[in-house]
N, C-alpha and C positions, 0 to 999 in steps of 0.2 A: 051399900049394905053387903053385898056379895065380895067386895075386896076384904072385907072384914073376916069372911068365911075363909079366904087365902091366907089372911094371915094368921088366924086360928089354927087353920091345917098346920101351917110351918110350923107353928111354936109347939102343937101337938106332936108332930112327926119328930121333932128335935128332943122334946122332953121324953118321950117315950122309949126313944134310941138311947138318949144319954143315960137313963134310969134302968134299962133292959127290963122294961115292961113290955113283954113280947106280946100277950094277949092284948092289950090295949093297943099296941103299934099294928099288929094285924088287923084290927077292928076299924082301923082308919083307911085301910086298903080294900078296894073293891075286889070280890071274887071275879070281877071280869078285867082286871086290870091287865094292861100291856105295856110293857117297856121296851124302849126303841133306843138305839144307839150304845149299846153295850159292847164293847169288842169281842168278836168272837160268837156272839149270839144274834140272830134274825130277830128275836122277840123273847122276852122273860115275861112269863104269867105268874098269877099269883102263888102256885105251888113252888115255884123256883123262888119267889120273893121270900116266901115263909120258911123255905130250908136254908137260904142263905143269912135270914134273920136270925133265926134259932141257933146257928152256928156261931155267928159274930156274938150274940148276946151270952150265949152259954159258956164260950171260951173267953169272954171278957174281951174280946179283940177291938172294941171301940174305947176311944178315950173321949171323943166329943163329936158331935154332929151339929151343924149350925148352918143357918140360912141367911144371907146377906141380900138386901134388895128386893123388890117386889115390883113387878110391872105386869098389870093387868092387861091381856090383848084381847079377850073377848068376855063379855057378860050377858048371860041369859038368866031368865028366873032359876034355871035347876043347875046350871052349869058355869063354873069359872076357869076359863084358861088363862095362867099366867107364867112370868118367867122370874126365876130367881138364881142365885149363885149358891150351891151348896158346897160346904167343907165337911169332910170326912176326916177326922184325924184318928189313926190307929194307935194303940198301945205300943206298937214296935217302933213308932216315929214317923211313919209315913202319913203324907197330908195329901188327900187328893181333893181339889177344887175344880169345880166345873158347873157350868150353865146348864140348867134345866128347864124344862118348859114341862109344867103338870096341868092336868085337866083333872077338876074335881067335879063330882055330880052329887047332887043330893039323890040318895036312894029311896026305894020304896018306904024303907022303916024310918025315913026321916033325917038319916046320917049323913053327912057329908062324907066322902072317901074319895080317895085317889083312884081314877079309872085309867088314866094313861099319863105316862113319864117318857119323856124324850130327852136323852143327853144331846146337848147342843155342841154343835162344832165350835171350835175356839173364836174363828172368825164369826161365827152368828152372833156370840155374845158380845163380841167387840162392837159389831155394826150396832147392835141395839144400844149398848151403853154410850154410843156418841150420837145417837139420834138425837134431833131438837123436837121438842113438841111444840 
């Protein structure tokens, strides 16, 4: 069941980003969120994420956000840790494709939200994609 939550989360993140639905997008992000692996930053929190999204949405900088593949790493009743490949296409023609590890948690209000995201080193995603199960 929890892997459905991960798929639903990726779908909601992409849909809200692609439609510029700022409030709905930020409702998918925990106030406690931490993002690791962004060059030039130790950690990015909720306020930084919100500011970046507001800028990108208001300025129409995103052409399309999509996610490809899903591999659940850990499942517990209130948490799902998974890896996926995120592709962000800018209206300026840039394409940023990277592996990400995302932890979602069911919060006190019953909603699932992103509580942690880690941008994976290229070799980490490569290694994962060649693993045999």
